[in-house]
C-alpha positions in Angstrom: 0.1 0.1 0.0 1.5 3.2 -1.0 1.3 6.3 1.5 0.3 9.9 0.0 1.0 13.1 1.0 -2.4 14.8 2.0 -3.0 18.2 -0.3 -3.2 20.2 3.4 -0.9 19.1 6.0 -2.2 20.3 9.4 0.0 22.4 11.5 1.1 19.6 13.7 2.1 17.5 10.7 4.2 20.4 9.7 5.9 21.0 12.9 6.5 17.2 13.5 8.2 16.9 9.9 10.6 19.7 10.9 11.4 18.2 14.3 12.2 14.9 12.5 14.5 17.2 9.9 16.5 18.3 12.8 17.0 15.0 14.4 17.9 13.6 10.9 20.3 16.3 10.6 22.0 15.7 13.8 22.3 11.9 13.5 23.5 12.3 10.0 20.6 10.7 8.2 18.9 11.6 5.2 15.3 12.6 5.6 12.5 11.3 3.0 11.2 13.2 0.4 7.7 13.5 1.7 9.0 14.9 5.1 10.9 17.4 3.3 8.0 18.4 1.6 5.8 18.7 4.5 8.3 20.5 6.3 8.6 23.1 3.7 4.9 24.1 4.0 3.9 27.1 6.1 1.9 26.7 9.2 -1.6 28.7 9.2 0.3 31.1 11.7 3.3 31.8 9.5 0.6 32.2 6.6 -1.1 34.8 8.5 1.7 36.5 10.3 3.9 36.7 7.2 6.2 34.2 8.7 9.3 34.9 11.0 10.5 37.9 8.9 7.6 39.7 10.0 8.5 39.0 13.6 11.9 40.2 13.1 11.0 43.7 12.0 
């Protein structure tokens, strides 16, 4: 059975994928393309606030 990425990832899924990327990087592992794709999406608060760039100004 093939797993597919949902068209809309929840904020929890995005944050979990970002955490997994950080752990994989520390352990020297390569992350799957699916995890990278989910982690690259913006959470709802980032979409509404304009992301980290808006907080810096």
